[in-house]
Residue, then its C-alpha position, 0 to 999 in steps of 0.5 A: m423638771a420633767a426628764p428629757r424625751r428619750v428616743a431610739g432608732v434603727s434605720v435600714g436602707v438596702n439597695r441591693t438584694g440580688v433578686l430584684e433590680t438595684l435601687t439608687a435611693a434606699a440607702s441615701s433615704a435611710i441615711g436621710f431619716n437617720e440624720w433627721l432623728l439625730s437632729q432631734r438632739s438640738l431640741g433637747v431629745n436624747v437620741d440613740s440611733t443605729l444606721l444599717t445600709d449597704k451604701d459602702g458595699s457591706p451587706v445588711t443581714y437579719r442578725n444585724v437588724v435583730d441585734a440592733v433592735k434587741e439592744i434597744v428593746d432590752r434596755r427599755a429606756c426610751d419613750a419611743l423606738f423608731l424602725y425605718f425601712c427603705g428598699h424592696g418589699v414583696m407580699p407572698n399573700p395578702y396577710e404576709e409581707h417581707f422586707l428583703l435584706s442583702d443576702v435573700k438570694n442565698y438564704e430565703t430567711e434573709a428578710v424581715n416579716l413586717n406583719q409579725s414584727i408590727q404584732d410583736a412590737k405591740y408587746c415588746g415592753l415599750s410604750h410607743v413604737v413607730i415603724i416607717y416602711d418605704a418599699c413596694r407592696t406588690s405580690a411576690e412571684g416565682d421564687l420570691r414566694r418561698i421567702g420566709g422572713r422573720s420578726i425582728i422583735k421579741p414579744r414579752d409575756k405579761v407586759q402592758p400593750g404599747h402603741v404602734d404607729v405604722f407609716m407605709a409608703c403605699g397601699p397593698d398591691q401598689s409600688a413605692y417610687l423614688i426620685p433618682r436625681a435626688k437619690q431620695a424615696f418619694f414618700t420619705s422625701i415628703l415626710l422629711d420635708i414636713l417634719r422640717a418645715k413643721p407646718p403649724e396645722i400639725v403641731e400641738a402644744y403639750r402642757p405642763q411643760l409647754t412642749y411643742m410636738i407633732p403627733s402621729k395622728r396629725l402627720e398622718k392626716l397631712l401625708y394622706r393629703e399631700v402624697p397623692k397630690l404630689a404624685g398626681a403633679a408629677n410628669p408623668p403623673f403616678d399613683q401612690t397613696p400611703a397606708i398609715g395607722s396611728q394609735s399613739d396620743l400625746p404625750e407620745c409623739f413623732a417629733v418635738v419641734s421648736p415653737p411654730d411661728v408664722e414669720q419664721a415659717e413663711p420663708a419656707f413657703a414663700k417660694y411657692l406662693p405667687g402674687p405681688g405680696r411675696r417678698a423678693r428673695p435670691k434663688p436658692p443654690q439648689p432646686p427647692g424640695p417638694p412644696l408643702p400646701s400653702d393652706v397651712v393657715q392658722w395656728h391656735a395652740d397657745r396665747l403666746l402664738r397667733g396664726a396668720p393665713a397664708a395664700e393659696l397655691m395658684p392653679g398650675e403652681l404645684s405642677k411647676v414646683a414639682q418639675t423643679s424639685g424633681f418629682d416629675q422624674a420619679v420612678q417606680m421601685t420595680n419588683 
């Protein structure tokens, strides 16, 4: 019998930096991602996860982040390391960007050098690292140009390079948006909705154990389609297109999921599908989350499973759902 999958994570959410406006969704978004990562335990995954936020008023320091990452990397006992960041980000120049930590106002080194961390992750000794970065990537101005963040990962000599998957919420010179009512970052909210819904088009069966997984490359493709679509459905609409680069391949993956089943998946999508064939269901107690596309139509993973097409969204339906889910209230995480 194969050993169970082992993953580790460090989720960082910083609302207050002292140099830019206070955010309302960074800490809660990090908490949401950490909860999703811990939920992988129900599928037999061994999860070791650290959460670092300023929700209770405690500062998030560079030392906090480095120590949490170092403890995981030094053990070298995980199949994948997830590093999640949500908060304020700045780019002093096109080749350098920093994630701001709680005390950056007093200490210019209280920031994470994202570019260097990505490069060092490749040579940290782990085979697979996933970095999720939900922060603005706008140009630094004034005193922000003096910020000198450092890498949070120490590279090792004479190790085989690993695969690093990078999921950025927006492209260079773009802003990442948040949903104040839901207290969730826009990109993170869509990412988690997709992972929970496990649409069949992004699930792949991996043998010999017949484990069902979400590869990073399939998730990348769906996020590129959904994030700008839902941003455009907001009222008023805004522009946000992720920047994602996936290097990993099976058995490396973003998530393990239970076997996809059309009948099980149908209720998650049915509330977005108009037409006489839809089953009648009571309204949920909370507003629905953002819709995934109902053209998640067919699953061809194994003889045990058969796909079935789902109806296409009718014109205007996506905009209606965006309003009920709160995406029409999305606002910019301004730098």
